[in-house]
C-alpha positions, -999 to +999 in steps of 0.1 A: -378+270-124-412+272-140-408+241-161-397+221-130-429+232-112-451+222-141-433+188-142-441+182-106-477+193-109-481+171-140-467+142-121-491+147-093-520+149-117-509+118-135-506+099-103-540+111-091-556+102-124-540+068-124-554+061-089-588+074-099-589+053-130-578+022-110-604+028-084-631+034-110-622+003-130-619-020-099-653-007-086-669-014-119-653-048-121-665-057-086-700-044-094-700-066-126-689-096-106-717-090-081-742-090-109-732-125-121-753-151-102-727-179-107-699-159-091-722-147-064-730-183-054-693-192-056-683-163-034-711-171-009-699-208-008-663-198-004-670-174+025-694-198+042-669-227+040-640-207+053-659-198+085 
């Protein structure tokens, strides 16, 4: 009974940490992309052309 409970809690923690790591890495990635002037111009051109 106890081991089953710890398994479930470990699963929840692992899932949460995976989501947190993914969010953190994607935020950092987007921030890094935003710092690059070439990509900034490319994105601005892509969004202005689509409208």
